[in-house]
MDAnalysis code that builds the backbone (N, CA, C; Angstrom):
import MDAnalysis as mda
import numpy as np

u = mda.Universe.empty(693, n_residues=231, atom_resindex=np.repeat(np.arange(231), 3), trajectory=True)
u.add_TopologyAttr("name", ["N", "CA", "C"] * 231)
u.add_TopologyAttr("resid", np.arange(1, 232))
u.add_TopologyAttr("resname", ["MET", "HIS", "ASN", "GLU", "GLN", "ASP", "LEU", "LYS", "ASN", "THR", "PRO", "GLU", "TYR", "ARG", "SER", "GLY", "MET", "PHE", "ARG", "ILE", "VAL", "THR", "CYS", "PRO", "VAL", "CYS", "GLY", "TYR", "PRO", "THR", "LEU", "ASP", "MET", "TYR", "TRP", "ILE", "CYS", "GLU", "HIS", "CYS", "GLY", "TRP", "GLU", "TYR", "ASP", "ILE", "GLU", "LEU", "GLN", "THR", "GLU", "ASP", "GLU", "GLU", "SER", "PRO", "CYS", "ASN", "GLY", "MET", "SER", "LEU", "ARG", "ALA", "TYR", "ARG", "GLU", "LEU", "TYR", "LYS", "THR", "GLY", "GLY", "ILE", "SER", "MET", "ASN", "VAL", "THR", "ILE", "CYS", "SER", "ARG", "LYS", "ALA", "ALA", "GLU", "GLU", "LEU", "LEU", "ARG", "THR", "ASP", "THR", "LEU", "SER", "ARG", "THR", "ALA", "VAL", "ILE", "SER", "PHE", "CYS", "ASP", "PRO", "PRO", "SER", "ILE", "GLY", "LYS", "PRO", "ALA", "PRO", "MET", "PRO", "PRO", "LEU", "ASP", "TYR", "ALA", "GLY", "LYS", "ALA", "ALA", "ARG", "VAL", "PHE", "THR", "VAL", "VAL", "VAL", "HIS", "ASP", "LEU", "ASP", "LEU", "THR", "ALA", "LEU", "PRO", "ASP", "VAL", "GLY", "LEU", "ASP", "TYR", "ASP", "THR", "TYR", "MET", "PRO", "GLU", "ALA", "ASP", "ALA", "LEU", "ALA", "ALA", "PHE", "ILE", "CYS", "GLN", "ALA", "ARG", "ALA", "ASP", "GLY", "LEU", "ASP", "ILE", "LEU", "CYS", "GLN", "CYS", "GLU", "TYR", "GLY", "GLN", "SER", "ARG", "SER", "ALA", "ALA", "CYS", "ALA", "ALA", "ALA", "ILE", "LEU", "GLU", "TYR", "PHE", "ASP", "GLY", "THR", "GLY", "ILE", "SER", "ILE", "PHE", "ALA", "ASP", "TYR", "ARG", "TYR", "TYR", "PRO", "ASN", "GLN", "VAL", "VAL", "TYR", "HIS", "LYS", "VAL", "MET", "ASP", "ALA", "LEU", "THR", "ARG", "TYR", "GLY", "GLN", "GLU", "ALA", "GLN", "PRO", "SER", "ALA"])
u.atoms.positions = np.array([
    [-41.803, 12.701, -26.714],
    [-40.719, 12.449, -27.649],
    [-39.365, 12.697, -26.969],
    [-38.353, 11.941, -27.354],
    [-37.039, 12.130, -26.797],
    [-36.372, 13.372, -27.370],
    [-35.820, 14.214, -26.486],
    [-34.917, 15.256, -26.931],
    [-33.501, 14.815, -26.559],
    [-32.513, 15.684, -26.789],
    [-31.130, 15.257, -26.577],
    [-30.859, 14.909, -25.113],
    [-31.437, 15.674, -24.186],
    [-31.214, 15.381, -22.773],
    [-31.853, 14.058, -22.381],
    [-33.059, 13.796, -22.928],
    [-33.702, 12.504, -22.660],
    [-32.807, 11.356, -23.110],
    [-32.222, 11.509, -24.296],
    [-31.369, 10.457, -24.838],
    [-30.140, 10.235, -23.965],
    [-29.598, 11.314, -23.400],
    [-28.425, 11.183, -22.533],
    [-28.764, 10.428, -21.247],
    [-30.032, 10.409, -20.895],
    [-30.454, 9.722, -19.677],
    [-30.814, 8.257, -19.902],
    [-30.782, 7.794, -21.153],
    [-31.139, 6.406, -21.431],
    [-29.995, 5.467, -21.038],
    [-30.328, 4.234, -20.637],
    [-29.268, 3.270, -20.317],
    [-28.344, 3.014, -21.507],
    [-28.897, 3.078, -22.709],
    [-28.090, 2.819, -23.904],
    [-26.975, 3.855, -24.044],
    [-27.330, 5.130, -23.881],
    [-26.320, 6.181, -24.005],
    [-25.319, 6.104, -22.858],
    [-25.829, 5.882, -21.629],
    [-24.942, 5.840, -20.476],
    [-23.986, 4.648, -20.532],
    [-24.379, 3.614, -21.281],
    [-23.500, 2.449, -21.403],
    [-22.243, 2.751, -22.211],
    [-22.267, 3.823, -22.978],
    [-21.132, 4.172, -23.820],
    [-21.127, 3.482, -25.164],
    [-22.111, 2.634, -25.409],
    [-22.159, 1.901, -26.676],
    [-22.934, 2.650, -27.755],
    [-23.763, 3.605, -27.353],
    [-24.580, 4.350, -28.302],
    [-24.131, 5.807, -28.350],
    [-24.234, 6.410, -29.530],
    [-23.945, 7.832, -29.691],
    [-25.225, 8.573, -30.079],
    [-25.309, 9.851, -29.711],
    [-26.400, 10.695, -30.186],
    [-26.046, 11.168, -31.585],
    [-26.948, 10.947, -32.507],
    [-26.748, 11.348, -33.898],
    [-27.997, 12.097, -34.367],
    [-27.900, 12.704, -35.517],
    [-29.055, 13.351, -36.133],
    [-29.767, 12.348, -37.016],
    [-31.078, 12.178, -36.805],
    [-31.829, 11.236, -37.643],
    [-31.745, 11.666, -39.095],
    [-31.332, 10.774, -39.995],
    [-31.206, 11.148, -41.407],
    [-32.540, 11.344, -42.110],
    [-33.646, 11.015, -41.440],
    [-34.967, 11.196, -42.039],
    [-35.597, 12.509, -41.605],
    [-35.742, 12.706, -40.294],
    [-36.487, 13.871, -39.803],
    [-35.612, 14.969, -39.221],
    [-34.322, 14.673, -38.970],
    [-33.421, 15.696, -38.470],
    [-33.427, 15.884, -36.968],
    [-34.204, 15.074, -36.226],
    [-34.226, 15.173, -34.776],
    [-33.094, 14.330, -34.176],
    [-32.687, 14.639, -32.938],
    [-31.657, 13.801, -32.308],
    [-32.187, 12.397, -32.040],
    [-31.329, 11.415, -32.233],
    [-31.689, 10.022, -31.977],
    [-30.412, 9.292, -31.595],
    [-30.493, 7.997, -31.375],
    [-29.297, 7.202, -31.097],
    [-28.980, 6.315, -32.288],
    [-27.721, 5.908, -32.398],
    [-27.335, 5.001, -33.476],
    [-27.532, 3.557, -33.023],
    [-26.893, 2.631, -33.666],
    [-26.945, 1.206, -33.288],
    [-28.362, 0.644, -33.307],
    [-29.128, 0.938, -34.361],
    [-30.474, 0.399, -34.572],
    [-31.491, 0.911, -33.549],
    [-31.284, 2.110, -33.053],
    [-32.283, 2.774, -32.216],
    [-33.391, 3.304, -33.126],
    [-34.651, 3.163, -32.701],
    [-35.778, 3.641, -33.498],
    [-36.093, 5.087, -33.118],
    [-36.018, 5.987, -34.081],
    [-36.306, 7.399, -33.846],
    [-37.763, 7.552, -33.419],
    [-37.988, 8.240, -32.317],
    [-39.345, 8.381, -31.805],
    [-40.119, 9.487, -32.511],
    [-39.477, 10.181, -33.444],
    [-40.174, 11.231, -34.189],
    [-40.709, 10.712, -35.523],
    [-39.933, 9.872, -36.201],
    [-40.376, 9.418, -37.521],
    [-40.412, 7.905, -37.666],
    [-39.888, 7.159, -36.682],
    [-39.942, 5.707, -36.752],
    [-38.809, 5.047, -37.517],
    [-37.835, 5.831, -38.009],
    [-36.709, 5.246, -38.734],
    [-35.782, 4.519, -37.761],
    [-35.482, 3.261, -38.069],
    [-34.538, 2.493, -37.257],
    [-33.138, 2.741, -37.785],
    [-32.313, 3.386, -37.006],
    [-30.999, 3.823, -37.466],
    [-30.161, 2.618, -37.892],
    [-29.865, 2.541, -39.162],
    [-29.182, 1.391, -39.747],
    [-27.729, 1.760, -40.004],
    [-26.849, 1.293, -39.126],
    [-25.440, 1.689, -39.217],
    [-24.723, 1.013, -40.389],
    [-25.356, 0.022, -41.020],
    [-24.684, -0.719, -42.086],
    [-24.970, -0.165, -43.476],
    [-25.870, 0.816, -43.579],
    [-26.180, 1.376, -44.891],
    [-24.965, 2.113, -45.464],
    [-24.676, 1.840, -46.727],
    [-23.561, 2.495, -47.396],
    [-24.023, 3.690, -48.227],
    [-25.221, 3.603, -48.793],
    [-25.761, 4.698, -49.609],
    [-27.222, 4.918, -49.249],
    [-27.759, 6.065, -49.651],
    [-29.159, 6.374, -49.370],
    [-30.124, 5.540, -50.197],
    [-29.623, 4.920, -51.265],
    [-30.495, 4.143, -52.143],
    [-30.444, 2.643, -51.862],
    [-29.582, 2.239, -50.953],
    [-29.503, 0.832, -50.566],
    [-30.676, 0.496, -49.650],
    [-31.335, -0.634, -49.886],
    [-32.474, -1.005, -49.046],
    [-32.011, -1.368, -47.647],
    [-32.703, -0.817, -46.665],
    [-32.421, -1.135, -45.266],
    [-33.300, -2.295, -44.845],
    [-32.726, -3.464, -44.500],
    [-33.549, -4.618, -44.121],
    [-34.454, -4.335, -42.919],
    [-33.973, -3.544, -41.967],
    [-34.773, -3.314, -40.770],
    [-35.874, -2.282, -40.990],
    [-35.803, -1.522, -42.085],
    [-36.846, -0.533, -42.385],
    [-37.681, -0.884, -43.613],
    [-37.227, -1.877, -44.359],
    [-38.009, -2.344, -45.491],
    [-37.948, -1.469, -46.729],
    [-37.087, -0.468, -46.727],
    [-36.932, 0.405, -47.896],
    [-35.646, 1.200, -47.738],
    [-35.281, 1.927, -48.767],
    [-34.063, 2.730, -48.695],
    [-34.293, 3.978, -47.851],
    [-33.197, 4.567, -47.421],
    [-33.278, 5.811, -46.655],
    [-33.926, 6.913, -47.478],
    [-33.560, 7.001, -48.748],
    [-34.131, 8.041, -49.598],
    [-35.644, 7.880, -49.751],
    [-36.101, 6.647, -49.953],
    [-37.536, 6.403, -50.109],
    [-38.287, 6.702, -48.822],
    [-37.690, 6.315, -47.692],
    [-38.346, 6.551, -46.402],
    [-38.460, 8.046, -46.134],
    [-37.390, 8.781, -46.454],
    [-37.401, 10.231, -46.229],
    [-38.473, 10.908, -47.077],
    [-38.635, 10.446, -48.303],
    [-39.671, 11.029, -49.163],
    [-41.061, 10.740, -48.611],
    [-41.259, 9.528, -48.123],
    [-42.546, 9.204, -47.516],
    [-42.818, 10.080, -46.297],
    [-41.781, 10.293, -45.502],
    [-41.936, 11.127, -44.312],
    [-42.313, 12.558, -44.701],
    [-41.667, 13.094, -45.721],
    [-41.928, 14.469, -46.148],
    [-43.358, 14.648, -46.655],
    [-43.883, 13.607, -47.280],
    [-45.223, 13.712, -47.864],
    [-46.310, 13.184, -46.940],
    [-45.923, 12.840, -45.713],
    [-46.913, 12.347, -44.755],
    [-47.299, 10.907, -44.965],
    [-46.494, 10.163, -45.729],
    [-46.846, 8.779, -46.025],
    [-46.443, 7.787, -44.955],
    [-45.614, 8.222, -43.996],
    [-45.228, 7.336, -42.907],
    [-46.388, 7.224, -41.926],
    [-46.661, 6.007, -41.493],
    [-47.789, 5.798, -40.592],
    [-47.559, 6.512, -39.264],
    [-48.612, 6.634, -38.495],
    [-48.550, 7.403, -37.253],
    [-47.450, 6.893, -36.333],
    [-46.903, 7.820, -35.585],
    [-45.883, 7.482, -34.611],
    [-46.547, 6.952, -33.346],
    [-46.102, 5.808, -32.877],
    [-46.654, 5.204, -31.664],
    [-45.539, 5.144, -30.628],
    [-45.754, 5.814, -29.500],
    [-44.732, 5.944, -28.471],
    [-45.172, 5.259, -27.179],
    [-44.220, 4.649, -26.478],
    [-44.459, 4.022, -25.180],
    [-43.862, 4.913, -24.104],
    [-44.591, 5.105, -23.034],
    [-44.179, 6.113, -22.065],
    [-44.552, 5.696, -20.642],
    [-43.683, 5.973, -19.684],
    [-43.997, 5.763, -18.271],
    [-44.736, 6.979, -17.719],
    [-45.287, 6.840, -16.541],
    [-45.959, 7.972, -15.908],
    [-44.981, 9.130, -15.683],
    [-43.792, 8.813, -15.204],
    [-42.802, 9.858, -14.937],
    [-42.433, 10.609, -16.212],
    [-42.211, 9.870, -17.294],
    [-41.858, 10.520, -18.561],
    [-43.018, 11.346, -19.095],
    [-44.242, 10.846, -18.911],
    [-45.417, 11.595, -19.369],
    [-45.581, 12.894, -18.587],
    [-45.291, 12.852, -17.298],
    [-45.369, 14.075, -16.500],
    [-44.405, 15.130, -17.028],
    [-43.224, 14.692, -17.466],
    [-42.259, 15.627, -18.047],
    [-42.779, 16.185, -19.370],
    [-43.388, 15.327, -20.185],
    [-43.966, 15.790, -21.447],
    [-45.045, 16.834, -21.206],
    [-45.854, 16.626, -20.199],
    [-46.916, 17.571, -19.898],
    [-46.362, 18.937, -19.505],
    [-45.168, 18.954, -18.935],
    [-44.554, 20.229, -18.577],
    [-44.020, 20.972, -19.787],
    [-43.727, 20.221, -20.861],
    [-43.176, 20.862, -22.051],
    [-44.215, 21.103, -23.139],
    [-45.449, 20.627, -22.925],
    [-46.561, 20.895, -23.840],
    [-46.245, 20.489, -25.272],
    [-45.986, 19.216, -25.496],
    [-45.646, 18.726, -26.834],
    [-46.655, 17.701, -27.349],
    [-47.877, 17.711, -26.834],
    [-48.829, 16.649, -27.148],
    [-50.050, 17.136, -27.916],
    [-49.964, 18.310, -28.529],
    [-51.149, 18.877, -29.179],
    [-51.607, 18.078, -30.387],
    [-50.715, 17.253, -30.954],
    [-51.092, 16.407, -32.092],
    [-51.002, 14.934, -31.707],
    [-51.286, 14.658, -30.444],
    [-51.139, 13.296, -29.927],
    [-52.402, 12.828, -29.225],
    [-52.810, 11.604, -29.536],
    [-53.895, 10.937, -28.812],
    [-53.254, 10.035, -27.765],
    [-53.655, 10.189, -26.518],
    [-53.039, 9.460, -25.415],
    [-53.926, 8.302, -24.973],
    [-53.307, 7.132, -24.789],
    [-53.965, 5.988, -24.164],
    [-53.283, 5.785, -22.824],
    [-54.005, 6.080, -21.741],
    [-53.416, 6.084, -20.407],
    [-53.942, 4.904, -19.590],
    [-53.039, 3.996, -19.215],
    [-53.399, 2.838, -18.403],
    [-53.151, 3.142, -16.927],
    [-54.092, 2.767, -16.080],
    [-53.900, 2.927, -14.638],
    [-54.549, 1.751, -13.911],
    [-54.174, 1.579, -12.654],
    [-54.642, 0.445, -11.860],
    [-56.030, 0.698, -11.283],
    [-56.850, -0.340, -11.196],
    [-58.120, -0.225, -10.469],
    [-57.879, -0.405, -8.973],
    [-58.824, -0.006, -8.151],
    [-58.679, -0.264, -6.704],
    [-58.634, -1.761, -6.429],
    [-57.879, -2.139, -5.421],
    [-57.781, -3.544, -5.019],
    [-57.943, -3.642, -3.513],
    [-58.696, -4.644, -3.075],
    [-58.930, -4.849, -1.641],
    [-57.613, -5.185, -0.952],
    [-57.357, -4.474, 0.128],
    [-56.161, -4.754, 0.911],
    [-54.898, -4.101, 0.391],
    [-55.010, -3.267, -0.641],
    [-53.845, -2.582, -1.191],
    [-54.060, -1.075, -1.122],
    [-52.963, -0.304, -1.113],
    [-53.107, 1.156, -1.109],
    [-53.868, 1.631, -2.338],
    [-54.529, 2.775, -2.202],
    [-55.267, 3.337, -3.336],
    [-54.314, 3.611, -4.487],
    [-54.688, 3.236, -5.710],
    [-53.795, 3.460, -6.850],
    [-53.654, 4.935, -7.181],
    [-52.606, 5.255, -7.906],
    [-52.415, 6.627, -8.362],
    [-53.552, 6.996, -9.318],
    [-54.079, 8.207, -9.244],
    [-55.135, 8.616, -10.176],
    [-54.565, 8.768, -11.576],
    [-55.414, 8.708, -12.597],
    [-54.920, 8.914, -13.966],
    [-54.278, 10.286, -14.114],
    [-53.278, 10.396, -14.960],
    [-52.665, 11.692, -15.245],
    [-53.692, 12.609, -15.906],
    [-53.582, 13.884, -15.632],
    [-54.490, 14.873, -16.204],
    [-53.854, 15.465, -17.463],
    [-54.364, 15.070, -18.621],
    [-53.851, 15.572, -19.893],
    [-54.686, 16.733, -20.442],
    [-55.645, 17.220, -19.673],
    [-56.550, 18.270, -20.150],
    [-55.766, 19.497, -20.601],
    [-56.098, 19.986, -21.779],
    [-55.446, 21.164, -22.322],
    [-54.096, 20.906, -22.932],
    [-53.630, 19.658, -22.895],
    [-52.320, 19.306, -23.443],
    [-52.446, 18.366, -24.643],
    [-53.020, 17.181, -24.392],
    [-53.151, 16.191, -25.467],
    [-54.370, 16.490, -26.337],
    [-54.315, 16.038, -27.581],
    [-55.442, 16.238, -28.497],
    [-56.679, 15.514, -27.980],
    [-56.499, 14.317, -27.449],
    [-57.587, 13.543, -26.859],
    [-56.984, 12.437, -25.994],
    [-57.776, 11.902, -25.080],
    [-57.273, 10.925, -24.121],
    [-58.279, 9.795, -23.946],
    [-57.773, 8.576, -23.849],
    [-58.594, 7.412, -23.516],
    [-57.939, 6.752, -22.316],
    [-58.663, 6.693, -21.203],
    [-58.131, 6.095, -19.981],
    [-58.610, 4.654, -19.845],
    [-57.685, 3.752, -19.584],
    [-57.994, 2.331, -19.415],
    [-57.637, 1.940, -17.981],
    [-58.643, 1.590, -17.211],
    [-58.424, 1.162, -15.820],
    [-58.414, -0.360, -15.809],
    [-57.245, -0.959, -15.674],
    [-57.137, -2.405, -15.851],
    [-55.940, -2.946, -15.074],
    [-56.117, -4.147, -14.485],
    [-55.028, -4.809, -13.769],
    [-53.921, -5.223, -14.741],
    [-52.691, -5.145, -14.283],
    [-51.560, -5.643, -15.064],
    [-51.284, -7.079, -14.636],
    [-52.092, -8.019, -15.167],
    [-52.017, -9.424, -14.778],
    [-51.918, -10.316, -16.007],
    [-51.371, -11.508, -15.828],
    [-51.393, -12.460, -16.924],
    [-52.677, -13.289, -16.842],
    [-52.890, -14.122, -17.838],
    [-54.151, -14.856, -17.958],
    [-54.416, -15.751, -16.756],
    [-53.386, -16.377, -16.234],
    [-53.576, -17.321, -15.123],
    [-53.960, -16.619, -13.826],
    [-53.654, -15.330, -13.717],
    [-53.938, -14.599, -12.480],
    [-55.286, -13.879, -12.514],
    [-55.942, -13.850, -13.663],
    [-57.217, -13.136, -13.759],
    [-58.273, -13.676, -12.792],
    [-58.390, -14.990, -12.602],
    [-59.399, -15.480, -11.648],
    [-59.208, -14.953, -10.230],
    [-57.991, -14.546, -9.881],
    [-57.727, -14.030, -8.537],
    [-58.476, -12.731, -8.277],
    [-58.839, -12.012, -9.344],
    [-59.586, -10.762, -9.185],
    [-60.987, -10.893, -9.794],
    [-61.435, -12.142, -9.965],
    [-62.787, -12.386, -10.449],
    [-63.004, -12.119, -11.908],
    [-61.953, -12.257, -12.720],
    [-62.056, -11.971, -14.154],
    [-61.604, -13.171, -14.974],
    [-62.001, -13.168, -16.249],
    [-61.442, -14.088, -17.235],
    [-61.154, -13.270, -18.490],
    [-60.734, -13.945, -19.567],
    [-60.353, -13.197, -20.771],
    [-61.514, -12.357, -21.302],
    [-62.717, -12.895, -21.274],
    [-63.869, -12.185, -21.829],
    [-64.246, -10.954, -21.024],
    [-64.086, -11.021, -19.707],
    [-64.507, -9.897, -18.857],
    [-63.379, -8.909, -18.573],
    [-62.154, -9.286, -18.893],
    [-61.004, -8.398, -18.697],
    [-61.020, -7.290, -19.743],
    [-60.762, -6.075, -19.348],
    [-60.642, -4.922, -20.234],
    [-61.876, -4.756, -21.121],
    [-63.027, -4.518, -20.530],
    [-64.267, -4.393, -21.307],
    [-64.297, -3.185, -22.243],
    [-63.404, -2.225, -22.038],
    [-63.374, -1.049, -22.902],
    [-62.575, -1.261, -24.183],
    [-62.173, -2.512, -24.470],
    [-61.309, -2.784, -25.623],
    [-61.934, -2.330, -26.944],
    [-63.221, -2.577, -27.144],
    [-63.847, -2.177, -28.413],
    [-63.879, -0.657, -28.567],
    [-64.193, 0.048, -27.479],
    [-64.186, 1.510, -27.535],
    [-62.771, 2.029, -27.768],
    [-61.776, 1.347, -27.204],
    [-60.381, 1.733, -27.417],
    [-59.989, 1.548, -28.881],
    [-60.426, 0.455, -29.492],
    [-60.129, 0.226, -30.910],
    [-60.694, 1.349, -31.769],
    [-61.911, 1.781, -31.470],
    [-62.513, 2.890, -32.216],
    [-61.711, 4.169, -32.015],
    [-61.241, 4.392, -30.799],
    [-60.421, 5.564, -30.480],
    [-59.133, 5.544, -31.291],
    [-58.476, 4.393, -31.345],
    [-57.219, 4.254, -32.081],
    [-57.427, 4.516, -33.566],
    [-58.444, 3.910, -34.131],
    [-58.696, 4.067, -35.565],
    [-59.069, 5.501, -35.917],
    [-59.810, 6.160, -35.058],
    [-60.166, 7.550, -35.318],
    [-58.936, 8.454, -35.220],
    [-58.070, 8.180, -34.254],
    [-56.843, 8.958, -34.132],
    [-55.981, 8.817, -35.383],
    [-55.897, 7.601, -35.888],
    [-55.112, 7.377, -37.103],
    [-55.736, 8.098, -38.294],
    [-57.053, 8.026, -38.408],
    [-57.743, 8.704, -39.509],
    [-57.562, 10.211, -39.442],
    [-57.408, 10.736, -38.230],
    [-57.245, 12.180, -38.045],
    [-55.792, 12.629, -38.108],
    [-54.894, 11.708, -38.380],
    [-53.483, 12.061, -38.531],
    [-52.761, 12.342, -37.227],
    [-53.246, 11.785, -36.124],
    [-52.616, 12.005, -34.828],
    [-51.606, 10.906, -34.506],
    [-50.570, 11.264, -33.757],
    [-49.689, 10.265, -33.185],
    [-50.379, 9.662, -31.961],
    [-49.867, 8.525, -31.489],
    [-50.448, 7.883, -30.315],
    [-49.366, 7.686, -29.258],
    [-49.682, 8.079, -28.040],
    [-48.820, 7.856, -26.895],
    [-49.489, 6.844, -25.977],
    [-48.840, 5.712, -25.743],
    [-49.350, 4.687, -24.831],
    [-48.594, 4.823, -23.516],
    [-49.309, 5.119, -22.450],
    [-48.665, 5.392, -21.158],
    [-49.238, 4.492, -20.073],
    [-48.353, 3.915, -19.267],
    [-48.770, 3.212, -18.056],
    [-47.810, 3.600, -16.945],
    [-47.861, 2.926, -15.828],
    [-47.077, 3.366, -14.667],
    [-45.578, 3.370, -14.954],
    [-45.077, 2.260, -15.511],
    [-43.640, 2.151, -15.742],
    [-43.259, 2.154, -17.221],
    [-44.238, 2.173, -18.105],
    [-43.932, 2.212, -19.531],
    [-43.301, 0.943, -20.052],
    [-43.696, -0.206, -19.494],
    [-43.061, -1.459, -19.892],
    [-44.037, -2.566, -20.256],
    [-45.206, -2.622, -19.622],
    [-46.074, -3.790, -19.768],
    [-47.370, -3.477, -20.511],
    [-48.313, -2.806, -19.857],
    [-49.591, -2.526, -20.507],
    [-49.447, -1.581, -21.692],
    [-48.697, -0.510, -21.506],
    [-48.517, 0.443, -22.604],
    [-47.750, -0.189, -23.758],
    [-46.741, -1.007, -23.434],
    [-45.966, -1.678, -24.481],
    [-46.838, -2.660, -25.261],
    [-47.717, -3.374, -24.548],
    [-48.612, -4.328, -25.213],
    [-49.568, -3.612, -26.155],
    [-50.113, -2.492, -25.703],
    [-51.038, -1.733, -26.547],
    [-50.322, -1.211, -27.783],
    [-49.124, -0.655, -27.599],
    [-48.356, -0.149, -28.737],
    [-48.020, -1.268, -29.714],
    [-47.646, -2.436, -29.192],
    [-47.318, -3.576, -30.051],
    [-48.532, -4.001, -30.880],
    [-49.716, -4.009, -30.263],
    [-50.932, -4.394, -30.982],
    [-51.245, -3.392, -32.091],
    [-51.088, -2.110, -31.806],
    [-51.342, -1.075, -32.818],
    [-50.382, -1.236, -33.991],
    [-49.099, -1.392, -33.683],
    [-48.101, -1.528, -34.738],
    [-48.309, -2.803, -35.544],
    [-48.675, -3.878, -34.864],
    [-48.896, -5.144, -35.566],
    [-50.117, -5.064, -36.470],
    [-51.172, -4.463, -35.975],
    [-52.407, -4.401, -36.754],
    [-52.241, -3.540, -38.004],
    [-51.632, -2.394, -37.868],
    [-51.550, -1.472, -38.995],
    [-50.330, -1.700, -39.880],
    [-49.196, -2.082, -39.267],
    [-47.956, -2.156, -40.037],
    [-47.289, -3.520, -40.032],
    [-47.788, -4.464, -39.209],
    [-47.140, -5.770, -39.117],
    [-45.789, -5.716, -38.429],
    [-45.568, -4.714, -37.547],
    [-44.262, -4.552, -36.908],
    [-44.326, -4.669, -35.385],
    [-45.379, -5.262, -34.863],
    [-45.499, -5.385, -33.415],
    [-44.385, -6.175, -32.771],
    [-43.766, -7.084, -33.528],
    [-42.683, -7.900, -32.984],
    [-41.526, -7.031, -32.502],
    [-41.380, -5.830, -33.054],
    [-40.291, -4.945, -32.657],
    [-40.386, -4.580, -31.181],
    [-41.599, -4.509, -30.639],
    [-41.773, -4.203, -29.222],
    [-41.431, -5.418, -28.375],
    [-41.884, -6.596, -28.793],
    [-41.574, -7.815, -28.042],
    [-40.073, -8.119, -28.058],
    [-39.399, -7.708, -29.129],
    [-37.969, -7.984, -29.243],
    [-37.107, -6.955, -28.518],
    [-37.706, -5.872, -28.059],
    [-36.970, -4.804, -27.395],
    [-36.868, -5.121, -25.900],
    [-35.647, -5.277, -25.402],
    [-35.458, -5.708, -24.016],
    [-35.975, -4.702, -22.990],
    [-36.290, -3.482, -23.417],
    [-36.816, -2.483, -22.473],
    [-38.259, -2.759, -22.081],
    [-38.956, -3.618, -22.841],
    [-40.386, -3.803, -22.639],
    [-40.734, -5.248, -22.278],
    [-41.842, -5.389, -21.543],
    [-42.387, -6.688, -21.167],
    [-43.887, -6.651, -21.434],
    [-44.284, -6.696, -22.710],
    [-45.707, -6.496, -23.053],
    [-46.635, -7.492, -22.363],
    [-47.709, -6.963, -21.795],
    [-48.722, -7.805, -21.177],
    [-49.485, -8.536, -22.289],
    [-49.404, -9.852, -22.292],
    [-49.980, -10.654, -23.374],
    [-51.498, -10.513, -23.457],
    [-52.160, -10.377, -22.298],
    [-53.619, -10.272, -22.316],
    [-54.037, -8.939, -22.938],
    [-53.385, -7.864, -22.535],
    [-53.686, -6.555, -23.125],
    [-53.434, -6.583, -24.634],
    [-52.303, -7.167, -25.032],
    [-51.974, -7.245, -26.464],
    [-53.097, -7.923, -27.250],
    [-53.537, -9.078, -26.785],
    [-54.549, -9.823, -27.527],
    [-55.923, -9.151, -27.466],
    [-56.234, -8.514, -26.340],
    [-57.509, -7.806, -26.255],
    [-57.552, -6.648, -27.250],
    [-56.473, -5.905, -27.359],
    [-56.434, -4.783, -28.306],
    [-56.427, -5.294, -29.742],
    [-55.631, -6.333, -30.013],
    [-55.595, -6.896, -31.371],
    [-56.961, -7.429, -31.783],
    [-57.617, -8.164, -30.908],
    [-58.941, -8.705, -31.208],
    [-59.935, -7.579, -31.487],
    [-59.873, -6.528, -30.675],
    [-60.812, -5.420, -30.836],
    [-60.552, -4.661, -32.132],
    [-59.291, -4.456, -32.476],
    [-58.972, -3.778, -33.735],
    [-59.433, -4.612, -34.925],
    [-59.246, -5.915, -34.821],
    [-59.688, -6.799, -35.908],
    [-61.201, -6.734, -36.071],
    [-61.935, -6.772, -34.966],
    [-63.398, -6.657, -35.039],
    [-63.811, -5.313, -35.632],
    [-63.157, -4.277, -35.186],
    [-63.497, -2.935, -35.682],
    [-63.272, -2.851, -37.192],
    [-62.135, -3.402, -37.633],
    [-61.838, -3.379, -39.063],
    [-62.824, -4.170, -39.874],
    [-63.269, -5.307, -39.345],
    [-64.262, -6.132, -40.054],
    [-65.613, -5.432, -40.119],
    [-65.996, -4.778, -39.041],
    [-67.284, -4.067, -39.022],
    [-67.269, -2.838, -39.922],
    [-66.076, -2.279, -40.111],
    [-65.987, -1.086, -40.952],
    [-66.008, -1.405, -42.436],
    [-65.799, -2.683, -42.774],
    [-65.814, -3.082, -44.189],
    [-67.223, -2.991, -44.727],
    [-67.410, -2.388, -45.906],
    [-68.763, -2.342, -46.491],
    [-69.249, -3.739, -46.843],
    [-70.504, -3.994, -46.592],
    [-71.072, -5.305, -46.909],
    [-71.223, -5.468, -48.414],
    [-71.110, -6.695, -48.869],
    [-71.180, -6.937, -50.316],
    [-72.593, -6.770, -50.817],
])
């Protein structure tokens, strides 16, 4: 999660266009200018005149959103994180109520050995490691894969995500740079549960991997269908 120092290090703050403000929902530091609070998910709406006016970007008024947050009605927080940022989080021990999805590279012939997965033992509530190439669909044949054989752990990942949500845990999606695989996974989770995955694709900080996005979405859809009681 971002603290005040983290926010000061963001390109948005350094640009001088964003200010650090107190989130009107959860009280944590956040940025203005439609920045999404990483603690409660409120998108800071600078155009709101009153707490009872509906915020178009949040789908409800500030007062209603705050009440939902207080009663636990806001859906789980889904965060995108780079390896470097995750290493900092591990030093501050703030992941006890977080399920981590950690993406890392598989070995490749003729390339240096990839970085090993981060060790979240004793820090995160639970961890799911995904070893998968960060490639688009057209490049999969170069490593002997196609859509069906890419990311075979997708169904197990969907079960992990759904169980984390049922247990009231937040989810941290982490990859090397926090831009492609982790962003795609977060977008799929948000789209499946809340219909807000487009917010990740529209955010210029991220470049969601389309194959990862569709693999996670497909797996979540299958999981949801299988969980439905038969008539």
